[in-house]
N, C-alpha and C positions, 0 to 999 in steps of 0.2 A: 584492463584493471578489474579486479573483483572486490566487492564490498559486502559486508554483512548489512542487513537492513538497519541495524542500530548505528552504523557508521555513516549512513547516507546523509543525514542532516548536517553533520560537520563538513562533509565533502561539498555539499551544495552551497554552504556558506562561503566557500573559497573559490569554487569554479563550477562551470556548467559544461558537461560534455555534449557532443552532438547526438549521442544515442545512449539510451539506457534500456537494458533488458532485465526485467524483474521476473524471477521464477521461484516458486515455493508453494507450500501447501497450507499456509496459514492465511486465510482470506483477509482478516482484519489488517495484519501487518503488510500484506501485499498492496491492499487498497491505500493504506496510509503512505507507503513508499511511492506509489504512483501519484498520489495527491501532492506529495512534496516535490516531485519532479515537475509536475504541471505548474505548481506555484512558482518555482524557480524559473521556469521557462517564460511564464507570463511577466515576471519581473524583468527579464532580459528582452522583452519586446515581442514575444510570440503572442499575437493577439487573436489568431485564428486557430482552429483545431479541426483535423480530419481524422475520423475513426474508421478503421477497417476490422471487421470481425470475420475471421476465417471459418467458413462453414463448407458444407458439401458444394462442389462446383464453384468455389470462390474464384473470381476473375483476378488472377495475380497481376495482370497488366495494369489494374487500377493502382496498385502500389507503385509501380514504375512511373505512372503518370503523376502521382502525388509527389514523388521525388523530383520529377523533372519540371513540373509546372510551378509558377509563382502563385502566391495567394492572390485573391481577388483584388486586394488593395495594395499589392506589392510589398506586403510586410511579411515578417517571419511567422512561422506557424508551428504548431505541434502536430506531428503525425503519429497516430496510435495504431498499433497492429496487435490484435488480440487473437491468440491461437489457443483456445481452450483445451484442445486435444494434445497440444505439444508436438504434433506431427504435421508439418507442412506438406509432406509428400515430396516427390521428386521435382515437380514444377515449382512448388513453393520454395524448396531449398535453393534452387537455381535463382529464383526471383529475389530471394533475400540476399544471396551473395552478390548479385548485380546491384541491388539497392545499396548495400553497404559500401560498395566500391565507388558510388557516385552520390554521396550525401550532399544535399543542398546547403550551402553555407548559411548560417543563421537559423535554420530550422532545427528543431529538437524532435527526435524520434523516440517513442516509448513503446517497447515490445513487452507484452504480458504473456507469461507462460505458466503452466503448472510446474510442480517439482519434476525436474528431468534427471534421469539416472545417468551413470557415467558414460554409457554408450551414446546416449543422445547428446551429452555435452562434448563428445569427441567428434561429432559430425562436422562437416565443412561449414554448414550454414550457421551453426551455433558458434563455431570458432570465428567466423566472419563478424558476427555480432559483437563478440568480445574484442576483436581487433579494432573495430570501428568506434567502440565506446566503453561503457561500464556495465558489468554484470553485477546485479544486486541479488544476493542469495537471501531468501526468507526462510528462516528455520523456526519451528515451533518453540514456544517457551516451555522449558521443562518444569515439572511440578516444584522442584526444589528452588527454582528461580522465580516462581510466580508471585510469592509475597513481595519480593523486591520490585518486580515489574508493576504490581498494583500500587506500591508505595510511590514509585516515580509518577504514575498517572495521578494519584491523589495530590502530589506536590504541584502539579501543573494547575490545579484548582485551589492552591494555597491551603491545602488540608494535609494533616500529618496523622500517622497511626502507629501504634506500637506493634511489636511482633505478634502478640496474641490476636489482635484485631486483623492484622494482615493474613494470618493463618486462617482465621475464621472466614474471611472473604475468599481466600484461595480454595478452601474446602467447599464453600457454597457454589462456586462457579465450575468446579470439577474440571479444570483445565481448559475450559472454553473461553478464549480471549474475547470474543464478541460479548459473551455474558459478563465477563469481568469489566469490559469497557462500559457496558450499560449500568452495572452496579456503581461504578465510579461516577458516572454522569448523574445517577439518581442521588447519590450522597451530596454532590455539589449543589443540587437543587434543594434538598431537604435539610441540610445541616450547614452551619456557618463555617467560614475559614478557621483554621487553627487546629489544635489537637483534638482528634476524635476519640470519644469514649466508647468502649465496647458495648455498654448497655444502650447508649443512644443509637448506635448503628444497628444493633439487634432489633430495637424497637422500630426504627425506620424501615428496616427490611421487612419486618412482620406486618407493619401497617400497610406498606405498599402491596404485599402479597395478598391482603384481604380485599383489595379493590379489583374490579375488573378493568378492562382496557378503557372504558368510558369514565368510570368513577374516579380513576386515578388522575385524570387530566387536570381537574381543578386543584387538588393538593400540590401536584408537581409544579404547576404554573405559579401557585402562591409562594 
């Protein structure tokens, strides 16, 4: 099964697959997708977590051991495999295929990868991940969709904004979703719930910009 990142929440509300592979080049959305999988796994009883970060000379037998061994307390666990390069190499590819063929019942595996091209997605190890669970594709938010994206984030904080204000915020963050996330968080701290006025937001943004990292702490907490 393949899902877009924005479809993941609805999927997790209905079911939990034994394995999720998240790949994409938007760090904030990838992180949030991974957090959503972890939260769903914990709700289903995965109380422990093992994390494997693939670097030079990574011991792939450790992944096989994680899949074969029970947790310390005999409970289900989350197994995370992070491959920052997106290239496990021949030993890793074989290890991943073997791991996918023998998933431990009850455990949830989370694989994190960068954006993979079509050739990488056609490899045996990536197809094995897809056959064993869910592939979550993380795509950047296009500039035309960014105001709507910011509006949804504001709504989570019980705040609303008109189109002009949303365009102002979209221009300010210049397509950087992490910066947009930070702006939304600041507005939740500085302004009350409800409809936001452009002048209030401009003033709040300007006031925060005048503080340094230490001076801003007290107003934000207040």
